[in-house]
Structures are given as structure tokens and as C-alpha cells.
MARBADREN-513891 format. One record per residue: residue in three letters; x, y, z of N, C-alpha, C in turn. Coordinates in steps of 0.1 Angstrom, whole numbers, plus 2048, in hexadecimal, padded with zeros to 3 digits. Example, Ala and Ser with C-alpha at 12.3 -4.5 7.8 and 13.67 -1.06 7.14 Angstrom:
BEGIN
Ala8847C784E87B7D384E8847DF84E;Ser8807EA8478897F584788180084F;
END
This chain:
BEGIN
Met98D5D9C209905E2C149995E8C0C;Thr9995EBC029A35ECBF59A95FBBF6;Tyr9B25F9BF59B9607BF59C060BBE7;Pro9C0615BE39C7619BD39D4617BD4;Ser9D9612BC59E360FBC59EE61BBC4;Ser9F861CBC8A03627BC8A0F61FBC7;ProA1A627BC5A2A622BC2A2C61ABCF;SerA38611BC8A37606BD2A43608BDC;AsnA4A613BD4A59617BDCA56622BE4;ProA5A61FBF3A5662BC00A5B636BFB;SerA58640BFCA5F64DBFCA5F657C08;AsnA6865DC0CA68667C14A66677C12;AlaA63678C06A65687BFFA5D68EC09;SerA4F68AC0DA47693C14A4768FC23;AsnA5468AC27A55688C36A5D693C39;ProA5969CC42A5C6AAC48A6A6A8C51;SerA6B699C56A72697C5FA82694C58;ThrA83696C47A8C693C41A926A3C3C;ProA9D6AAC43AA06B5C3FAA26B7C2E;SerA9C6C2C2AA9C6C4C1AAA86BEC11;GlyAA96B8C08AB36B7C03ABB6A9C08;ThrAB56A6C11ABC69AC17AB8690C10;AlaABF683C0CABC675C07AB566FC12;ThrAAC667C0AAA0660C13AA8653C16;GlyAB264FC14ABA644C17ACA646C16;ValAD363BC18ADF63CC11AE362DC0A;ProAEA62EC00AEE621BFAAF361BC03;SerAEE60CC01AF6600C09B015FEC0A;SerB0C605C01B1A604C02B1C60DC0A;ThrB1961AC0DB1D623C17B15622C26;AlaB0B61DC27B0161EC32B0A613C3C;ProB0C617C49B11611C55B09605C55;ThrB115F9C55B0C5ECC54B095E8C65;ArgB005DFC6AAFD5DEC73AF75CFC75;ProAF65C9C7CAED5B9C7CADF5BFC7B;ValAD75B6C74AC95B9C70ABF5ADC75;ValABC5AFC80AB05A5C88AA35A6C83;AlaA9759FC7CA8C5A2C7CA8659BC88;ValA7B59FC8FA7259BC9AA6359AC95;IleA5D58FC8EA53591C89A46589C93;LeuA3A592C95A34590C9EA26588C97;AlaA2757AC9FA20571C95A1A566CA0;AlaA1756ECB1A0F566CB99FF566CBA;Gly9FA56FCB39EA56ECB49E1563CAC;Arg9D7561CB19CA558CAA9C555DC9F;Gly9C156BCA09BA572C959AB56CC99;Thr9A556ECA099756BCA098C56FC96;Arg990578C9298757CC86986573C79;Met99356DC77996563C6C98A558C6B;Gln983555C7797C549C7698053EC74;Ser98C538C7899452DC7899B52AC84;Asp99F51EC869A551BC8E9B751CC8D;Leu9BA51CC809C7523C7E9CB52FC82;Pro9D952EC899DE53DC8D9E1546C7D;Lys9DE54FC819DA55CC789E3559C6B;Val9F155BC739FE55CC67A01552C5E;Ala9F8547C649FA537C599F0535C51;His9E7540C4E9DB53EC469E3542C37;Pro9DF53DC2D9E853CC1E9E554BC19;Val9EF54DC149EE55DC079F4558BFE;Ala9F0556BF39F6554BE79FC548BE8;Gly9F853EBF19FE52FBECA0652DBFC;ArgA0B537C03A1253AC0AA0E53BC1B;AlaA14537C26A0C53EC30A1254DC2F;MetA09556C36A0C565C36A16568C3B;ValA1A562C46A27565C4EA36564C45;AlaA3555AC3DA40556C31A44562C2B;TrpA3856AC24A3D573C1CA4457FC25;ValA3F580C33A4858AC3AA56587C3B;ValA5657BC3EA66574C41A6B577C35;AspA66577C29A6F573C1BA74583C19;AlaA6A58DC1DA6D59FC1BA7A5A2C23;ValA7959BC32A825A3C3CA9159BC38;ArgA9058EC31A9D588C2EAA558AC23;SerA98593C1BA9F599C0BAA45A7C0F;AlaA9F5ADC19AA75BAC1EAB05B9C26;GlyAB65ACC29AC15ABC31AC45A5C3F;AlaAB55A2C44AB959FC51ABF591C53;ThrAC858DC5BACF581C5DAC857AC68;ArgAC157EC6FAB8577C7BAAA57AC7C;ValAA256FC7AA94571C79A8F56CC87;LeuA87572C8DA8156BC9AA7356DC99;LeuA68562C98A5C563C9AA56562CAC;ValA4D56BCAFA4956ACB7A39563CB9;ValA3955BCBFA30551CBEA2654ECC9;GlyA1B548CC7A13546CD2A0853ECD0;Tyr9FC540CCC9F1536CC79F3530CBB;Gly9F4523CBB9F351ACAFA01519CA9;GluA0B51DCB6A1C51ACB5A20512CAF;ProA1B500CADA204F6CA7A1F4FAC98;GlnA114FFC90A0F501C86A1650CC7F;ValA1C517C89A24520C84A2F51BC80;ArgA37513C8DA4250FC89A44505C7A;AlaA364FDC78A374F6C6DA3C4FCC63;IleA37506C63A37510C53A4950FC4F;PheA4F50FC5AA5E515C58A66509C59;AlaA604FAC5CA664EEC5EA744ECC55;GlyA7E4E9C5AA894E8C50A8E4F5C4C;AspA89501C53A9250FC4EA98511C5F;AspAA350FC5FAAA513C6AAB0521C6D;GlyAAB529C65AAE535C66AA3541C6A;ValA9A537C6FA8C53EC75A8C539C84;GluA8C543C8FA8E541C9BA81543CA2;PheA7D53BCACA70540CB4A72541CC2;ValA67548CC7A6854ECD3A5854ECD6;ArgA54548CE4A46548CE5A43552CF0;GlnA35557CEDA30560CF4A2555ACFB;SerA26556D07A1A54ED0FA0F555D10;GluA0D561D15A0556BD18A02573D0B;Gln9F7578D089F3581CFE9F4590D00;Leu9FC596D079FE5A0D0DA045ACD05;GlyA005ADCF7A035B8CEDA105B8CE6;ThrA115BECDFA1E5C1CD3A2A5C3CDC;GlyA295CCCE5A365CFCEDA3B5C2CF4;HisA2F5BBCFCA335AFD02A395A5CFA;AlaA345A5CECA3A597CE3A4659CCE0;ThrA4A5A8CDDA575ACCD8A5D5ACCE4;ArgA5D5AECEFA655ACCFBA6959DCFC;CysA60594CFAA63586CFBA6F581CF3;AlaA75589CEBA7F587CE1A8C589CE7;AlaA8D594CF3A97597CF5AA458FCFA;ProA9E581D00AA8578D07AB2574CFA;LeuAAC573CEBAB256DCE3ABB576CD9;LeuABB583CDFAC058FCDAACB595CE3;AlaACE590CEBAD9595CF3AE3599CEE;ArgAEB594CE5AF8598CDDAF45A3CD8;GluAE75A5CCEAE45B1CC4AE45BECCF;IleADC5B8CDAAD95C8CE5AE85CCCEB;GluAF05C2CECAFB5C6CF0B045CBCE8;HisB075C8CDBB0F5CDCD1B095D6CC9;GlyAFD5D6CC6AF55DFCBEAF05D9CB0;AlaAE55DCCAFADF5D4CA1AD45E0C9E;AspAD05DEC93AC15E0C8EAB65D4C91;ValAAB5D8C94AA05D0C9CA915D5C90;LeuA905C8C85A825CDC80A795C7C89;ValA6C5CFC8BA625C5C92A575C9C88;LeuA505C1C86A495BBC79A3A5B5C7D;AlaA2F5B8C79A235ADC7BA265A4C72;GlyA21598C77A2158BC6DA1658AC62;AspA0C592C65A00592C5DA0059CC51;GlyA0B5A4C4CA0B5A9C42A155A3C35;ProA0E59AC2EA19595C23A1859EC15;LeuA135AAC17A165B1C0BA225BBC0D;LeuA295BAC18A375C0C20A3E5C1C10;ArgA435C8C0AA505C7C00A5D5C9C08;ArgA675C4C02A785C4C06A785D3C06;GluA735DABF9A7A5EABFAA765F1C04;ThrA695EDC0AA655F3C19A6D5F3C24;ValA715E4C24A7D5E2C32A885EBC2D;SerA905E9C20A995EEC20A9A5FEC22;AlaA90604C1EA8C612C1FA8E617C30;LeuA8A60CC36A8960EC46A9960DC47;LeuA9D604C49AAD603C4CAB160CC49;GluAB4613C39ABA61EC34ABB627C3F;ArgAAD62BC40AAC638C46AB1638C54;GlnAAD62DC5DAB2629C67AC462BC6A;ArgAC8627C62AD9626C61ADC637C5C;AlaAD4639C53ADB647C4EAD9654C58;ThrACF64EC61ACE65AC6BAD2658C76;GlyAD864BC7BAD8645C88ACD649C91;AlaAC2645C8DAB4647C93AB363CC9D;AlaAAB63CCABAA8632CB3A9F629CAE;AlaA9862ECA4A8A628CA0A8762CC93;ThrA84627C87A7C62BC7CA73623C77;LeuA6562CC75A5A627C73A5362AC67;AlaA4B61DC60A4661FC51A38627C56;ThrA34630C4CA27635C4DA1F635C41;AlaA11635C3EA0C633C339FF63EC35;Glu9FB644C2C9EC64DC2B9E6640C24;Val9D863FC2A9CE638C259C263DC26;Pro9B863BC1E9AC640C1E9A463EC28;Asp9A3632C2F99C62EC3B9A862AC44;Ala9AA631C4E9B662CC589AA623C64;Thr9A1621C63999619C709A260EC74;Gly9A560BC819AD605C849BA5FFC86;Tyr9C060CC809CE60DC819D4619C8A;Gly9E1618C909E861EC969E862CC8C;Arg9E8639C959E9646C899F564EC8D;Ile9FE650C82A0765AC86A04668C8A;ValA0966DC96A06679C9BA14682C99;ArgA1468EC93A1D693C91A216A0C97;AspA2A6A7C9AA2C6B2CA4A2B6BFC99;AlaA2B6CBC9EA266D5C96A336D9C8B;AlaA3D6D0C8BA476D4C83A466C6C77;GlyA3D6BEC7BA3B6B3C74A426A4C75;ArgA4A6A6C81A5169DC87A49694C8D;PheA4F684C8EA4667BC97A4367ECA3;HisA39680CA6A36681CB5A2D675CBD;AspA2766DCB7A24660CBFA1B657CB4;IleA1964DCB9A0E644CB4A0263DCBB;Val9F7642CB79EA642CBD9E1637CB9;Glu9E062FCC29D8621CBE9C7623CBD;Gln9C261ECB29B6621CB29AC622CC0;Lys9AB619CCA9A461DCD39A8626CDE;Asn9B262ECDA9B8637CE19B8645CDE;Leu9AF647CCC9B2652CCA9A965DCCF;Ala9AD66BCD09A6674CD499A679CC7;Pro993680CCA989685CC299168BCB4;Gly99A695CBA9A069ACB09A8691CA3;Gln9AC686CA99B567FCA49AF673C99;Gln9A3674C9B99B66AC9199B66AC84;Ala99B67AC7E99F67AC6E9B0679C69;Ile9B8673C739C6672C6E9C6667C65;Arg9CA666C5D9CC65DC4F9DA657C4E;Glu9E765DC549F1655C549F064CC60;Ile9F663FC5B9F4635C65A0462DC63;TyrA05626C70A1061EC72A0B60EC6D;ProA1260AC66A0B5FDC61A135F0C67;SerA1D5F6C74A205E9C7AA305E5C74;TyrA345ECC6DA455ECC67A4E5F4C6D;AlaA585F1C75A625F8C7AA6F5F2C80;ValA795FCC7EA885F7C84A865FFC8E;PheA935F8C9AA96600CA6AA65FDCA7;AspAAC604CACAB9604CB4AB45F8CBE;AlaABC5EDCBFAB85E3CC6ABB5E8CD7;ArgAC35EECDDAC55F4CE9AB85FDCE9;AspAB6606CE1AAD60ECE7A9C604CE7;LeuA995FCCE0A905F8CE0A8C5F0CED;PheA965E6CEFA935DFCFBA955E4D0A;AlaA9C5EFD06A9C5F8D12A905FDD13;SerA88601D0BA7D60AD10A705FFD13;LeuA715F5D0BA685E9D0BA6B5E5D18;AlaA755E3D22A755E0D2EA6F5EAD38;SerA6C5F5D35A645FED3BA57603D36;LeuA535FBD2DA455FED29A3C600D2F;ProA33605D32A25603D39A1C600D31;ProA125F8D3AA085F2D329FF5FED2E;Asp9F45FAD249ED607D1E9E3607D28;Pro9DE614D2B9D3616D339C5614D33;Val9C3610D259B660DD219B5601D1F;Ser9BE5F6D189C05EAD189C65E0D1F;Gly9CF5E7D269DB5E0D319E35D8D2A;Glu9E35DAD1D9EE5D2D149F75DCD12;TyrA085D2D0FA135DBD0EA165DCCFD;TyrA155EACF7A145EECEAA225EFCE6;LeuA265EACDDA305F0CD6A305FDCD1;ThrA275FFCCAA2560FCC4A2761BCD2;AlaA27615CDEA2C624CE5A39625CE7;ValA4161BCE3A5361FCE3A58625CDA;ProA5462CCCFA57637CC8A57644CCE;AlaA4C647CD5A47653CDEA50654CEA;MetA54648CEEA5B647CFAA6B64ACF7;LeuA6E646CEFA7D648CE6A7B656CE4;ArgA72660CDFA7166BCD8A73673CE7;SerA6C66FCF2A6D679D00A78678D04;GlnA8166CD00A8F670D06A99675CFD;GlyA9467DCF1A9E681CE9AA467CCE2;LysA9E66FCDDAA0665CD2A9B66ACC4;ArgAA3666CBBA9F667CADA9765DCAA;ValA87662CA3A80655C9EA7B65FC92;GluA81656C87A7A659C7AA6F654C72;LeuA69659C69A5F653C60A62652C52;ValA5F645C4EA61644C3EA52641C38;SerA4F64FC38A4064DC30A3E64EC1F;GlyA3464BC1EA31646C0EA3163AC0B;IleA2F62FC14A2B622C10A1D61FC09;AlaA1C619C01A10618BF7A08612C01;Pro9FA61AC029EE614C089EB604C09;Glu9F05FFBFF9EC5F1BFB9F75E9C00;AspA035EBC02A0A5E4C09A085E3C15;ValA015EDC1EA035EBC2E9F45E2C30;Leu9EC5DDC299E05D8C2C9E75CAC33;Ser9DF5C9C409DE5BEC459D75B3C46;Ile9D55AAC4B9C959DC4C9C459BC5A;Asn9B659EC5A9AC59AC689A3593C64;Thr99C592C5698F58CC55993583C48;Pro98757CC4498C572C3998A57CC2C;Gly981588C2D98058FC2398F598C1E;Gln99459CC2C9A05A1C279AE597C20;Leu9AA58AC259B457FC219B157FC14;Ala9A857BC0C9A357BC009A8587BF7;Glu9AA594BFD9AB59EBF49B859EBF3;Ile9BF59DBFF9D159CC009D1591BF5;Asp9CD585BF69D257ABED9CD57BBDF;Arg9C7585BDE9C458ABCE9D1596BC9;Ile9D159CBD39DD5A6BD29EA5A3BCC;Leu9EC598BD89FB591BD79FC589BC9;Arg9F1582BC69F1578BB99F5583BAE;Gly9EF58DBAE9EF596BA3A0059BBA3;ArgA035A0BAAA145A2BABA1A597BA6;LeuA1958BBACA23582BAAA2057EB99;GluA14580B93A1457FB87A18589B7E;GlyA16594B83A1F5A2B7CA2D5A0B7C;AlaA3559AB86A42598B87A4458BB7D;AlaA3D584B78A3D579B6EA3B57DB65;GlyA3A589B62A3758FB53A2B58CB4E;GlyA1E58CB59A10589B56A0E57BB53;ArgA16573B56A14562B51A0A55FB5D;SerA04556B5C9FC54FB68A0754BB72;TrpA0354AB7FA0D545B8CA0553CB93;AlaA0852FB92A03526B98A09525BA7;Val9FF520BB0A02523BBE9FF512BC5;ProA0450CBCC9FF502BD49F3504BDD;Val9EA4FABDE9E04FDBE79E34F7BF4;Cys9DD504BFC9E44FEC0B9D94F9C11;Gly9D84F0C1A9CD4E8C219CC4F3C2B;Gly9BF4EEC359BA4F2C3E9AC4FCC3F;Asn9A8500C4799B506C4A99F515C4B;His99B51DC409A1529C41993531C3A;Ala98852EC3E97C533C3997A545C3E;
END
């Protein structure tokens, strides 16, 4: 599906969780600085891709789609990047051969995004003990921008939140987790597509799997995360509501461009996002043609 373009810079002007007159972020020179770690979920096969390649290894604009996500978090200040891998682990590792700044953790069983994130805990003992901001993102979103990641981090630091989530309003929210707000317009819950109540089907504000958490709050919640009653999997999307129920602050960064949150699940979506990203790159090059290498492999 193609979403209409909108401004690329995230805006929180419409987010009721921001008091009137409060800046949407704080300048990096005044924001409290903490270590930033990125956990990128890259363990899935992507069966609808009709390919033996792991989903995140499929090329977009000449590079594996997960490489664009790594670039975005690094440019926003992540000092450690952890990839949670599973299916096709050797192929995913090969993407970053020679890059000592990317670390890997294996998810042996595909038990959901919450379980995948928890797999990174043993590598983050120092950050959990001493404090850090942990970005958790899907590896199949190559249209992620540095500005979006920076906006999440700025809001997290400015408010001292336990979690800060990106949201976007899209014409067709099918397949996405929906953002449910309370009567005051603040965050209440994320509801996955399969768990939507009849009255929630019309919600168009979605969670595109871009979030930052306080390390201690995140992994304490994951340690007690119950399985979803419908699927039996452990969903990361349940954690923000757990934090809210404990009286902790959960912030929303709304106004993410609908185009920016497109993810890839089918060959058609792969082709569409490849076209969008190539267009961006050509625009950044002043309209000049942008040549890219051809990646091998079966990605029909």
C-alpha cells in the first residue's frame, strides 16, 4: 500500500501528553546524556517474502534492509548495536562482516518480540545496572530516519519517561498495533491487530515498532511479561501498558510521516519501499541519478 507523503520531521504538537507550550524535545547540548543502545529485531524468516533469505537480508536500494536501520540508530547516537538473530543467522551476520560495532544475540525459538528483546539482557547487564536508553526497533523498516530516532531520545530525556513510543496516523491501519489513548489523550495501551475489540477497528493511529525504554524498566517488565492469551507469544507491545499501570510515564512522539513507517512483508512491499528509498537518495543527491550495486540471491 502507498501512503501519502507528509513532512519528514516528527512533530508532537498534536500529542496531548505534551503540556501546552512545552517543547517537543530539548537541544542535545542541554539534554541529560546517557548511553544509548539499539536492539534491532532481526530473527524472523518472513514467509510471505517467498524467499529462502531471512527477511532483513533482502536488498533495498542496493543494501540489506536492516543495514539502513543500523545506519539510522548510529547516526542518532547509539553507541552499541545489538541484532537479535534467528532464522538465517549466518546470512545476517555476513551483512556486517568486518563491522565490529554490531553485536549479535540468538533467539533460538520464535516466541515473539518481547522474548526476542529479553534475549539481549545478558549482553546489557552494565546498562541495566547503571542506566541507559534502549532503542528497540524492527529490522524490516529501512525508511526509518535519524530525525525520528533523535526525536524519541530527546523526548525520553526531557521527560524522564520509562518509555517513549513513535506513532503515526495512516489511512489503512490493517496489520499494525493500534495506539489506544485515555480520555485525556494520554497513552493507555497498544492493541495488536488480532486482539482488537470491535470498537477499536477504526483506530488509525498506529505503533510502527519504534521505541526507546529506560533499560531497568524495560528488562524488569520483560522478566514478568505474561504470554499473550490469543497467540501464546510474548509481545513487547504489552510492556508500555505494564509501565503505565505501575504509575510510570509513557510518552508518545506523534506525527511520524506515514511513508516512514512502512515495513516489508511481501515482495510487492519490498519493491515499493525500494522505489521510495531510491527516490529519497536521488533527491539528496540533487536529482542526480544514484547508482547502486546489484545484490545477489533469490528475492522474488
